Each structure stands twice: as structure tokens, then as C-alpha cells.
C-alpha positions in Angstrom: -3.8 5.4 57.0 -4.0 9.2 56.7 -1.5 11.2 54.8 1.1 12.3 57.3 1.9 16.0 57.6 5.6 15.5 56.7 4.4 13.7 53.5 2.3 16.8 52.6 5.2 19.1 53.3 7.5 17.1 51.0 4.9 17.0 48.3 4.5 20.8 48.4 8.1 21.2 47.4 8.2 18.4 44.8 5.2 19.1 42.6 6.2 18.4 39.0 4.6 17.3 35.8 5.0 13.7 37.0 3.4 12.8 40.4 3.6 9.2 41.7 1.3 8.5 44.7 1.0 4.8 44.1 1.0 2.2 46.9 0.5 4.7 49.7 -2.8 3.4 51.0 -4.5 6.7 50.3 -8.2 7.0 51.0 -10.7 9.5 49.6 -10.1 11.9 52.5 -6.4 12.0 51.6 -7.1 13.0 48.1 -9.4 15.8 49.5 -6.5 17.0 51.8 -4.1 17.0 48.8 -6.5 19.0 46.7 -7.1 21.6 49.4 -3.4 21.8 50.5 -1.1 21.5 47.6 -0.6 24.3 45.1 -0.1 24.1 41.4 -2.0 20.8 40.8 -2.8 22.2 37.4 0.8 21.6 36.3 0.7 17.8 36.9 0.3 16.0 33.6 1.0 12.4 34.6 -0.5 11.1 37.9 -0.3 7.6 39.4 -2.7 6.6 42.2 -2.5 2.9 41.6 -2.8 0.4 44.5 -4.6 2.7 47.0 -8.1 2.7 48.6 -9.9 5.3 46.4 -13.6 5.0 45.7 -15.9 7.0 43.4 -15.9 9.9 45.9 -12.1 10.3 45.6 -12.3 10.2 41.8 -14.7 13.2 41.8 -12.0 15.3 43.5 -9.5 14.7 40.7 -10.9 17.5 38.6 -8.4 19.8 40.4 -5.7 18.2 38.2 -6.9 20.1 35.3 -4.0 19.4 32.9 -3.8 15.6 33.3 -2.9 13.7 30.1 -2.1 10.3 31.9 -3.8 8.8 34.9 -3.3 5.4 36.6 -6.1 4.3 39.0 -5.2 0.5 38.9 -6.1 -1.7 41.8 -8.5 0.7 43.6 -12.0 -0.3 44.8 -13.6 1.8 42.0 -16.9 1.0 40.3 -18.1 4.4 39.1 -15.8 7.0 37.6 -18.0 9.0 35.2 -16.5 12.2 36.9 -13.3 11.6 35.0 -15.1 13.0 31.9 -14.4 16.5 33.4 -10.7 15.9 32.7 -10.9 17.1 29.1 -7.1 16.8 28.5 -6.9 13.1 29.5 -5.3 10.9 26.9 -4.2 7.7 28.7 -6.1 6.0 31.5 -5.5 2.7 33.4 -8.3 1.1 35.4 -6.7 -2.3 35.6 -8.0 -4.6 38.3 -11.0 -2.4 39.3 -14.7 -3.1 39.3 -15.5 -0.5 36.8 -19.2 -0.5 35.6 -20.4 -0.6 32.0 -22.1 2.7 32.6 -18.8 4.3 33.6 -17.1 2.8 30.5 -19.9 4.3 28.3 -19.2 7.7 29.9 -15.4 7.5 29.8 -15.1 6.8 26.1 -16.8 10.2 25.6 -13.8 12.0 26.9 -12.8 14.1 24.0 -9.0 13.3 24.0 -9.0 9.8 25.5 -7.1 7.5 23.2 -5.6 4.8 25.4 -7.4 2.7 28.0 -6.3 -0.3 30.1 -9.1 -2.5 31.5 -7.0 -5.6 32.2 -8.7 -8.0 34.7 -12.0 -6.1 34.5 -14.9 -8.4 33.5 -16.8 -6.7 30.7 -20.3 -7.2 29.5 -21.9 -6.6 26.1 -22.8 -3.0 27.0 -19.3 -2.1 27.9 -17.8 -3.9 24.9 -20.2 -2.1 22.5 -19.2 1.3 24.0 -15.5 0.4 23.5 -16.1 -0.7 19.9 -17.9 2.5 19.1 -15.4 4.8 20.8 -12.5 6.8 19.4 -9.9 4.8 21.3 -6.7 3.8 19.4 -5.1 1.7 22.1 -7.1 -0.8 24.2 -5.9 -3.5 26.6 -8.5 -6.0 28.0 -6.5 -9.0 29.1 -8.3 -11.6 31.3 -11.7 -9.8 30.9 -13.9 -12.8 30.1 -14.4 -11.7 26.5 -14.9 -15.1 24.8 -15.7 -15.2 21.1 -18.7 -12.8 21.4 -16.5 -10.1 23.0 -13.9 -10.4 20.3 -16.5 -10.1 17.7 -17.8 -6.9 19.3 -14.3 -5.3 19.4 -13.7 -6.3 15.8 -16.2 -3.7 14.8 -14.0 -0.9 15.9 -12.8 1.5 13.1 -10.3 3.4 15.3 -8.4 0.8 17.3 -4.8 0.2 16.0 -3.4 -1.5 19.1 -5.4 -4.2 20.8 -4.5 -6.6 23.6 -7.0 -9.4 24.3 -4.6 -12.0 25.9 -6.1 -14.7 28.2 -9.7 -14.4 26.9 -10.5 -17.7 25.3 -11.7 -16.1 22.1 -11.0 -19.2 20.0 -10.8 -19.4 16.3 -14.1 -17.6 15.7 -12.9 -14.6 17.7 -9.5 -14.6 15.9 -11.2 -14.8 12.5 -13.4 -11.8 13.4 -10.4 -9.7 14.5 -8.5 -10.8 11.3 -11.1 -9.1 9.2 -10.4 -5.7 10.9 -8.2 -3.7 8.6 -7.5 -0.9 11.0 -5.4 -2.9 13.6 -1.7 -2.6 13.4 -0.8 -4.5 16.6 -2.7 -7.4 18.1 -2.0 -9.5 21.2 -3.7 -12.9 21.2 -1.6 -14.6 23.8 -3.2 -17.8 25.2 -6.6 -17.7 23.5 -7.3 -21.3 22.4 -6.5 -20.6 18.7 -5.3 -23.2 16.3 -4.1 -23.3 12.7 -7.6 -22.3 11.4 -7.4 -19.0 13.2 -3.8 -18.4 12.3 -4.6 -18.9 8.6 -7.1 -16.1 8.7 -4.8 -13.8 10.6 -2.1 -14.4 7.9 -4.5 -12.9 5.4 -4.8 -9.6 7.2 -3.1 -6.8 5.2 -2.6 -4.2 7.9 -1.2 -6.0 11.0 2.4 -5.1 11.7 2.8 -6.8 15.1 1.1 -10.1 16.2 1.5 -12.1 19.5 0.0 -15.5 19.1 2.1 -17.3 21.7 0.8 -20.3 23.7 -1.8 -21.1 21.0 -1.6 -24.5 19.2 -1.2 -23.1 15.7 1.1 -25.9 14.5 3.1 -25.9 11.2 0.1 -24.9 9.1 -0.5 -21.9 11.2 3.1 -20.7 11.2 3.3 -21.3 7.4 0.3 -19.0 7.0 1.8 -16.3 9.1 5.2 -16.6 7.3 3.3 -15.8 4.1 2.0 -12.5 5.6 2.8 -9.4 3.5 2.5 -7.0 6.4 3.8 -8.5 9.6 7.1 -7.1 10.9 7.0 -8.4 14.5 5.8 -11.9 15.4 5.6 -13.8 18.7 4.6 -17.4 18.0 6.0 -19.7 20.7 4.3 -23.1 20.7 5.6 -26.7 20.9 3.2 -27.6 18.1 5.6 -25.8 15.7 8.2 -28.2 14.2 11.3 -27.5 12.2 9.4 -28.2 9.0 7.0 -25.3 9.8 9.7 -23.0 11.0 11.6 -23.4 7.8 8.9 -21.5 5.9 9.9 -18.3 7.8 13.0 -18.1 5.7 10.7 -17.1 2.8 9.6 -14.0 4.7 11.7 -11.0 4.1 9.6 -8.5 6.1 10.0 -9.8 9.7 12.4 -7.7 11.7 11.5 -9.2 15.1 10.8 -12.8 15.8 10.2 -14.8 18.9 9.6 -18.5 18.2 10.1 -20.6 21.3 9.5 -24.3 20.7 11.1 -27.4 22.2 10.9 -28.9 18.7 13.4 -26.5 17.2 17.1 -27.1 17.4 19.6 -24.4 18.6 21.1 -24.4 15.1 17.8 -23.6 13.4 17.0 -20.9 16.0 20.3 -19.3 15.3 19.7 -19.4 11.5 16.3 -17.8 12.0 17.9 -15.1 14.1 20.5 -14.4 11.3 17.7 -14.3 8.8 15.8 -11.6 10.8 19.0 -9.6 11.1 19.4 -9.7 7.3 15.8 -8.5 7.0 16.5 -5.6 9.3 19.5 -4.6 7.2 17.5 -4.9 4.0 14.7 -2.8 5.5 17.1 0.0 6.6 18.7 0.0 3.2 15.5 0.2 1.3 14.1 2.9 3.6 17.3 4.9 3.1 17.2 4.7 -0.7 13.5 5.5 -0.8 13.9 8.5 1.6 16.9 9.7 -0.5 14.8 9.6 -3.7 12.0 11.5 -2.1 14.4 14.1 -0.8 15.9 14.5 -4.2 12.4 14.9 -5.6 12.2 18.0 -3.3 15.4 19.3 -4.8 13.5 19.9 -8.1 11.0 22.3 -6.5 12.3 25.8 -7.0 10.4 27.0 -3.9 11.9 24.4 -1.5 14.6 25.1 1.0 16.8 22.3 -0.3 16.6 23.8 -3.8 18.3 26.9 -2.6 21.4 25.1 -1.2 24.5 24.5 -3.4 25.2 20.9 -4.3 28.5 20.8 -2.2 26.5 21.7 0.9 23.9 19.1 0.2 26.6 16.5 -0.2 28.0 17.6 3.2 24.5 17.1 4.7 24.1 13.7 3.1 27.5 12.6 4.4 26.0 12.3 7.8 23.6 9.7 6.6 24.3 5.9 7.2 25.5 5.0 3.8 26.4 1.5 4.8 22.7 0.7 5.1 22.3 0.8 1.3 25.2 -1.1 0.0 28.0 -3.6 0.7 30.1 -0.7 2.0 29.9 2.9 3.1 31.8 3.9 0.0 29.1 2.3 -2.2 26.4 4.2 -0.5 28.4 7.4 -0.7 28.9 6.9 -4.4 25.1 6.6 -4.8 24.5 10.0 -3.1 27.4 11.6 -5.1 25.8 10.4 -8.3 22.4 11.8 -7.3 23.9 15.2 -6.5 26.1 15.3 -9.6 23.0 14.8 -11.7 21.1 17.3 -9.6 23.8 20.0 -10.1 23.5 19.7 -13.9 19.7 19.7 -13.7 19.6 22.7 -11.5 21.7 24.7 -13.9 19.4 23.8 -16.8 16.4 24.8 -14.6 18.0 28.0 -13.6 18.7 28.9 -17.3 15.1 27.9 -18.1 16.3 25.7 -21.0 13.3 24.0 -22.6 14.9 20.6 -22.3 15.3 20.8 -18.5 12.3 18.6 -17.6 13.3 16.0 -20.2 16.8 15.9 -18.8 15.4 15.4 -15.3 13.4 12.4 -16.5 16.5 11.1 -18.3 18.4 11.4 -15.0 15.9 9.2 -13.2 16.2 6.6 -16.0 19.9 6.5 -15.3 19.7 6.2 -11.5 17.2 3.5 -10.9 18.8 0.8 -13.2 22.2 1.6 -11.6 20.7 1.0 -8.2 19.3 -2.3 -9.3 22.6 -3.3 -11.0 24.6 -2.6 -7.9 22.2 -4.7 -5.8 21.2 -1.7 -3.7 17.5 -1.5 -4.4 14.9 -2.9 -6.7 11.5 -1.3 -7.1 8.5 -3.5 -7.4 5.7 -2.8 -9.8 3.5 -1.5 -7.0 6.1 0.8 -5.4 4.8 4.3 -4.9 7.4 6.9 -5.8 7.3 10.6 -6.6 5.9 11.2 -10.1 9.2 12.7 -11.2 11.0 9.4 -10.9 10.6 6.6 -13.4 11.1 3.1 -12.1 12.9 1.1 -14.8 14.6 -1.4 -12.5 13.8 -4.2 -14.8 15.5 -2.5 -17.7 19.3 -3.0 -17.4 21.5 0.0 -18.3 23.9 -0.1 -21.1 26.6 1.1 -18.8 27.0 2.4 -15.3 26.9 6.2 -15.0 30.3 7.7 -14.2 30.8 10.0 -11.3 32.3 13.4 -11.9 
């Protein structure tokens, strides 16, 4: 079906940064007509040509879209698309459900700014997998691509991928174990991959993963127990009927998870609700800790005479801080407000001593931090661990109880 004249006329008046031409049964000649007829193609940044009839010839014409950052060519009869390397601004590309060749993959990953690639439902061979593993991609989706264990082992070599989706690929335990050794991945989707407890145990040892989907894998109680012990996971999808209440109970020992999906016919509604409440408490704890940590870092900036914050009076700083969500760091908004008031009261005194260049100024600053951190711990607001990385001007004496709580002026 050729592109109708009235469609072209409409497109002429509706060219924007986002152009959706998906599902219009466009052929190569239609793309040629568009490129010859429509003005300002250089302003288009996001283009969808999914579900059309484009071949390699049509792909060659796309260089007219010189400012593209995102391109969707899913469900087109494409095998070769090396011409896309001319799109030097391209950052995101989808070739889902195409017949893309290994040679084209090898060329595509050389695009200077390409960081995200979708090759779902595209069978990949070793040549293509090696090119992907050695690329500069940060996000890669290759679901149902016939990877197997060998394919997962190739991708595990990547030093740039942070987000990887290999669902429906039968990678098994060996593939999972290979990926578990990659310390660059932050998000990993292993949905339906014939993984059991052995693979889950290795994944639980990974120190960088923040998000893991291991649903529809028979990891059992031992597997969920290993993942519950993770010191990095914040999001976990682990639905499996092989997980019982005994295994699920171990998740109550994890205080990092802020999103959990654990669908299993073996778990009661009561236990599911308790797990949901536990995750909610984790979220509140994370917000509170992040707030206090951020506040301390901001206060550290207050001590730098050349900083913008240093030049502001304490009452103005208090006004700025008043817009922050104090309820995240205590049992009440007032408790959080009291904390910030304490910080700024101490800061006001310190600033005066710094301004007058008193020799004892720096010692006083250190003494102030000694006051603050134990008070935070005593109030149950925050407790620093031995490994906590804080600005050098703050001493972490949370284990040393104060003689008395500092008074607010």
C-alpha cells in the first residue's frame, strides 16, 4: 500500500520531534517519498517505523533523519542495516522480531552514541554475541534469542552493560552463574530460564545488582533464602510455586528491598500482606536514611567559604530546609524539623567563629559533628555503619552515646 497524498499532506503540517509511522504498511518506496517530500526531517529525534514492510533499501534512506536519537524498526523484514551507522546521534534502537544478521550487529555496535539495543526474538549466533559483549552498550534486551548457556557466558564478559534482559533463553544454572560474576550489571531479567537454587545462590552473592527478575524459575526455599541475604538488591521478582512460607520468611531479614513480587500458591494472603508491610517499612527507612545523609553532605558544603550556601544567612537556610520532607527521618515532622534546626544552630555559631578567624574554629566544627551523630542515633533517626562513607569533616560516633541531648536555641 502506497502512502496516500492526503497522508503526506497531513505529515507536512505535523512534523515534530516525535514521529510515529508504525503499522502503516509502509514499503521502501514510501520512505523514499517521505524523504523527498517532507521538510525538516532533521528535527525528528524519535522515529517509530515498527510493523511495516521495510527492507535494507528503506533503511539506507533514513540518513535524512540526521538528528535521530531513538529509532524503532521492530517487525520489519530487515536482515542488513549497516547503513544505520551513518546516524551518528542514535542512542536507542529496536530491531525486535527482525532477521538482523551478525554482520549488521557487528557494524551497529560501532555507532558512536548507541547505548540501548533491543534484539528480542532475533536468533543470535556466537559472532553476534561476541560483538554485543565487546560493545559500549549499557542496555541490552535479547529475550527469546536462543542464547543457551554459551550465549549467557558470552554476554557475561561485557564491561559496560548495566541493564540486561535475557528472559526465555534456557541459560540454566551455568548461564546464571556466569552472569552472577559480572560486577557491572545493575538490572538483570532472567525470567523463565531453567534456573534452580544453585543459580540463585550465586546470584545472591553479586554485589552490584539492584534489580533482579527470576520469576518462573524453580529456585525453591534455598534460592529465595540466598537472595534474601543479598546486600545490594532493592527490587526482586521471584514468583515460583517452589517457594514455601518457610523460605519466604527469610525476606523479613532483608532491610534493603523496596519492591517485591513473590507470587506463589504456597504463600497465604496473611504472609503476603506482612511481606508487603515489611517492604513499605524498608521504603520509609531508605527515604529517612537518604534524607539524613543528604542533609549531612549539604551541611558539609556550608563549611566551605567559597560555596553559595555559605553566603546565605542561617534563617534563610532554615526556610529552604523547611520544604524538605522531615517526616522521612523521624517519628514525626517535628522531630525531623528539630534535627535540621539543630544543624543550623550549630552552623550559625561555627560560621561566626570562621568569619572571625578564631583558631579554635575547626576544632569547634569537629566538636559539633560529635554532638550531632550520637543525637541522631539516640533519637532512632539514623545509625551509621562502620563502612559508611561520609564527608571528612563529619565524625561518625554513633556507637558512643551522648551524655545528654543537645538543646535547641
